[in-house]
Biopython code that builds the backbone (N, CA, C, O; Angstrom):
import numpy as np
from Bio.PDB.StructureBuilder import StructureBuilder

atoms = [
    (1, "MET", "N", (1.037, -1.220, -0.102)),
    (1, "MET", "CA", (0.294, -0.272, 0.344)),
    (1, "MET", "C", (0.737, 1.584, -0.188)),
    (1, "MET", "O", (0.307, 2.421, -0.981)),
    (2, "VAL", "N", (2.231, 1.419, 1.204)),
    (2, "VAL", "CA", (2.786, 2.682, 0.834)),
    (2, "VAL", "C", (3.742, 2.660, -0.517)),
    (2, "VAL", "O", (4.090, 3.683, -1.106)),
    (3, "CYS", "N", (3.954, 1.871, -0.743)),
    (3, "CYS", "CA", (4.309, 1.381, -2.364)),
    (3, "CYS", "C", (3.836, 1.871, -3.440)),
    (3, "CYS", "O", (4.414, 2.528, -4.307)),
    (4, "ALA", "N", (2.368, 1.414, -3.343)),
    (4, "ALA", "CA", (1.577, 2.260, -4.451)),
    (4, "ALA", "C", (0.872, 3.901, -3.915)),
    (4, "ALA", "O", (0.043, 4.541, -4.562)),
    (5, "LYS", "N", (1.262, 4.165, -3.051)),
    (5, "LYS", "CA", (1.077, 5.365, -2.640)),
    (5, "LYS", "C", (2.050, 6.098, -3.095)),
    (5, "LYS", "O", (1.801, 6.954, -3.944)),
    (6, "GLY", "N", (3.185, 5.929, -2.679)),
    (6, "GLY", "CA", (4.368, 6.310, -3.106)),
    (6, "GLY", "C", (4.356, 6.725, -4.712)),
    (6, "GLY", "O", (4.367, 7.830, -5.255)),
    (7, "PHE", "N", (4.325, 5.185, -5.319)),
    (7, "PHE", "CA", (4.193, 5.718, -7.006)),
    (7, "PHE", "C", (2.985, 6.572, -7.594)),
    (7, "PHE", "O", (3.273, 7.029, -8.700)),
    (8, "THR", "N", (1.942, 6.849, -7.233)),
    (8, "THR", "CA", (1.007, 7.329, -6.959)),
    (8, "THR", "C", (1.479, 8.647, -6.659)),
    (8, "THR", "O", (0.781, 9.334, -7.404)),
    (9, "GLY", "N", (2.098, 9.289, -6.143)),
    (9, "GLY", "CA", (2.010, 10.074, -5.685)),
    (9, "GLY", "C", (3.234, 10.780, -6.641)),
    (9, "GLY", "O", (3.149, 11.951, -7.011)),
    (10, "SER", "N", (4.228, 10.014, -6.939)),
    (10, "SER", "CA", (5.555, 10.574, -8.108)),
    (10, "SER", "C", (4.809, 10.684, -9.517)),
    (10, "SER", "O", (5.102, 11.604, -10.280)),
    (11, "VAL", "N", (3.916, 9.808, -9.826)),
    (11, "VAL", "CA", (2.986, 10.021, -11.086)),
    (11, "VAL", "C", (2.172, 11.012, -11.114)),
    (11, "VAL", "O", (1.752, 11.247, -12.247)),
    (12, "LEU", "N", (1.611, 11.991, -9.928)),
    (12, "LEU", "CA", (0.787, 13.211, -9.374)),
    (12, "LEU", "C", (2.361, 13.920, -9.652)),
    (12, "LEU", "O", (2.355, 14.132, -10.864)),
    (13, "THR", "N", (3.436, 14.293, -9.207)),
    (13, "THR", "CA", (4.306, 15.100, -9.104)),
    (13, "THR", "C", (4.826, 15.375, -10.533)),
    (13, "THR", "O", (5.147, 16.530, -10.815)),
    (14, "ASN", "N", (4.950, 14.216, -11.618)),
    (14, "ASN", "CA", (5.495, 14.075, -13.101)),
    (14, "ASN", "C", (4.471, 14.871, -13.533)),
    (14, "ASN", "O", (4.706, 15.877, -14.202)),
    (15, "ASN", "N", (3.150, 14.477, -13.172)),
    (15, "ASN", "CA", (2.107, 15.132, -13.987)),
    (15, "ASN", "C", (2.047, 16.585, -14.222)),
    (15, "ASN", "O", (1.813, 17.229, -15.245)),
    (16, "SER", "N", (2.325, 16.945, -12.988)),
    (16, "SER", "CA", (2.401, 18.401, -12.345)),
    (16, "SER", "C", (3.337, 19.275, -12.665)),
    (16, "SER", "O", (3.246, 20.502, -12.645)),
    (17, "ARG", "N", (4.475, 18.448, -13.038)),
    (17, "ARG", "CA", (5.284, 18.800, -13.371)),
    (17, "ARG", "C", (5.347, 19.505, -14.838)),
    (17, "ARG", "O", (5.797, 20.574, -15.252)),
    (18, "GLY", "N", (4.602, 18.264, -15.492)),
    (18, "GLY", "CA", (4.450, 18.638, -16.775)),
    (18, "GLY", "C", (3.476, 19.652, -17.239)),
    (18, "GLY", "O", (3.709, 20.175, -18.329)),
    (19, "ILE", "N", (2.344, 20.036, -16.534)),
    (19, "ILE", "CA", (1.127, 20.801, -16.876)),
    (19, "ILE", "C", (2.374, 22.375, -16.688)),
    (19, "ILE", "O", (2.475, 23.241, -17.557)),
    (20, "ARG", "N", (3.270, 22.369, -15.192)),
    (20, "ARG", "CA", (3.911, 23.799, -15.319)),
    (20, "ARG", "C", (4.818, 23.750, -16.328)),
    (20, "ARG", "O", (4.980, 24.812, -16.928)),
    (21, "ASN", "N", (5.388, 22.910, -16.646)),
    (21, "ASN", "CA", (6.167, 22.943, -18.182)),
    (21, "ASN", "C", (5.577, 23.330, -19.390)),
    (21, "ASN", "O", (6.251, 23.824, -20.294)),
    (22, "ALA", "N", (4.227, 23.124, -19.486)),
    (22, "ALA", "CA", (3.492, 23.305, -20.651)),
    (22, "ALA", "C", (2.827, 24.597, -20.657)),
    (22, "ALA", "O", (2.587, 25.265, -21.662)),
    (23, "TRP", "N", (2.489, 24.959, -19.196)),
    (23, "TRP", "CA", (2.044, 26.581, -18.926)),
    (23, "TRP", "C", (3.564, 27.584, -19.432)),
    (23, "TRP", "O", (3.461, 28.655, -20.030)),
    (24, "HIS", "N", (4.349, 27.214, -19.201)),
    (24, "HIS", "CA", (5.288, 27.921, -19.162)),
    (24, "HIS", "C", (5.814, 28.325, -20.457)),
    (24, "HIS", "O", (6.103, 29.482, -20.763)),
    (25, "PHE", "N", (5.949, 27.027, -21.392)),
    (25, "PHE", "CA", (6.147, 27.098, -22.681)),
    (25, "PHE", "C", (4.890, 27.764, -23.310)),
    (25, "PHE", "O", (5.252, 28.560, -24.177)),
    (26, "TRP", "N", (3.318, 27.705, -23.150)),
    (26, "TRP", "CA", (2.424, 28.549, -23.848)),
    (26, "TRP", "C", (3.092, 29.986, -23.139)),
    (26, "TRP", "O", (3.842, 30.444, -24.001)),
    (27, "HIS", "N", (3.118, 30.773, -22.059)),
    (27, "HIS", "CA", (3.252, 31.775, -21.686)),
    (27, "HIS", "C", (4.486, 32.336, -22.660)),
    (27, "HIS", "O", (4.310, 33.402, -23.249)),
    (28, "ALA", "N", (5.526, 31.726, -22.794)),
    (28, "ALA", "CA", (6.340, 32.062, -23.434)),
    (28, "ALA", "C", (6.564, 32.426, -25.090)),
    (28, "ALA", "O", (7.331, 33.169, -25.703)),
    (29, "LEU", "N", (5.255, 31.310, -25.540)),
    (29, "LEU", "CA", (4.314, 31.535, -27.161)),
    (29, "LEU", "C", (4.120, 32.870, -27.178)),
    (29, "LEU", "O", (4.669, 33.806, -27.760)),
    (30, "VAL", "N", (3.284, 32.769, -26.469)),
    (30, "VAL", "CA", (2.316, 34.018, -26.121)),
    (30, "VAL", "C", (2.819, 35.346, -26.599)),
    (30, "VAL", "O", (2.394, 36.166, -27.412)),
    (31, "LEU", "N", (4.255, 35.253, -25.527)),
    (31, "LEU", "CA", (5.070, 36.830, -25.472)),
    (31, "LEU", "C", (5.704, 36.759, -26.594)),
    (31, "LEU", "O", (5.741, 37.881, -27.100)),
    (32, "VAL", "N", (6.351, 35.783, -27.386)),
    (32, "VAL", "CA", (6.969, 35.999, -28.622)),
    (32, "VAL", "C", (5.996, 36.315, -29.734)),
    (32, "VAL", "O", (6.015, 36.940, -30.794)),
    (33, "ILE", "N", (5.270, 35.717, -29.134)),
    (33, "ILE", "CA", (4.100, 36.368, -30.632)),
    (33, "ILE", "C", (3.473, 37.330, -30.317)),
    (33, "ILE", "O", (2.803, 37.494, -31.337)),
    (34, "LYS", "N", (3.075, 38.408, -29.380)),
    (34, "LYS", "CA", (2.844, 39.633, -29.203)),
    (34, "LYS", "C", (3.975, 40.268, -29.231)),
    (34, "LYS", "O", (3.718, 41.454, -29.020)),
    (35, "VAL", "N", (5.396, 40.076, -29.418)),
    (35, "VAL", "CA", (6.465, 40.852, -29.185)),
    (35, "VAL", "C", (6.991, 41.066, -31.208)),
    (35, "VAL", "O", (7.569, 41.964, -31.819)),
    (36, "LEU", "N", (6.542, 40.039, -31.524)),
    (36, "LEU", "CA", (6.734, 39.864, -33.084)),
    (36, "LEU", "C", (5.438, 40.682, -33.618)),
    (36, "LEU", "O", (5.693, 41.488, -34.513)),
    (37, "CYS", "N", (4.065, 40.593, -33.196)),
    (37, "CYS", "CA", (3.200, 41.293, -33.785)),
    (37, "CYS", "C", (3.229, 42.956, -33.771)),
    (37, "CYS", "O", (2.690, 43.787, -34.502)),
    (38, "ARG", "N", (4.161, 43.077, -32.530)),
    (38, "ARG", "CA", (3.909, 44.765, -32.123)),
    (38, "ARG", "C", (4.615, 45.504, -33.169)),
    (38, "ARG", "O", (4.270, 46.528, -33.758)),
    (39, "GLY", "N", (6.290, 44.367, -33.357)),
    (39, "GLY", "CA", (7.471, 44.624, -34.424)),
    (39, "GLY", "C", (6.794, 45.048, -35.665)),
    (39, "GLY", "O", (6.945, 46.128, -36.235)),
    (40, "PHE", "N", (5.937, 43.948, -36.059)),
    (40, "PHE", "CA", (4.815, 44.179, -37.236)),
    (40, "PHE", "C", (4.031, 45.060, -37.164)),
    (40, "PHE", "O", (3.812, 45.334, -38.344)),
    (41, "GLY", "N", (3.387, 45.770, -36.498)),
    (41, "GLY", "CA", (2.223, 46.558, -36.549)),
    (41, "GLY", "C", (3.035, 47.783, -36.610)),
    (41, "GLY", "O", (2.669, 48.586, -37.468)),
    (42, "VAL", "N", (4.350, 48.206, -35.690)),
    (42, "VAL", "CA", (5.137, 49.440, -36.332)),
    (42, "VAL", "C", (5.770, 49.549, -37.539)),
    (42, "VAL", "O", (6.136, 50.476, -38.262)),
    (43, "ALA", "N", (5.811, 47.971, -37.572)),
    (43, "ALA", "CA", (6.597, 48.086, -39.337)),
    (43, "ALA", "C", (5.498, 48.567, -40.113)),
    (43, "ALA", "O", (5.848, 49.193, -41.114)),
    (44, "LEU", "N", (4.164, 48.441, -39.919)),
    (44, "LEU", "CA", (2.963, 49.001, -41.087)),
    (44, "LEU", "C", (2.892, 50.764, -40.937)),
    (44, "LEU", "O", (2.786, 51.676, -41.757)),
    (45, "LEU", "N", (2.990, 50.709, -39.683)),
    (45, "LEU", "CA", (2.494, 52.262, -39.206)),
    (45, "LEU", "C", (3.513, 53.021, -39.834)),
    (45, "LEU", "O", (3.330, 53.991, -40.569)),
    (46, "THR", "N", (4.716, 52.466, -39.466)),
    (46, "THR", "CA", (6.221, 53.885, -40.214)),
    (46, "THR", "C", (6.412, 53.422, -41.823)),
    (46, "THR", "O", (6.486, 52.344, -42.412)),
    (47, "PRO", "N", (6.456, 54.991, -42.239)),
    (47, "PRO", "CA", (6.565, 54.806, -43.662)),
    (47, "PRO", "C", (8.139, 54.472, -44.474)),
    (47, "PRO", "O", (8.185, 54.320, -45.695)),
]
sb = StructureBuilder()
sb.init_structure("model")
sb.init_model(0)
sb.init_chain("A")
sb.init_seg("    ")
for serial, (resi, resn, name, xyz) in enumerate(atoms, 1):
    if name == "N":
        sb.init_residue(resn, " ", resi, " ")
    sb.init_atom(name, np.array(xyz, "f"), 0.0, 1.0, " ", f" {name:<3s}", serial, name[0])
structure = sb.get_structure()
C-alpha cells in the first residue's frame, strides 16, 4: 500500500511538472507572438 501511494504521488508530481512546463511554454510562446506582432504593427505604421 505504501509503495502504491508513493508511486501514485510520483506520477502526480510528474504530471504537475509537465503541466507547469506546458504553461511556461505557452506563456513564452504568447510573449514571443506579442513581441513579433508589435514589431510588425510598428513596421506597418512607419512610412
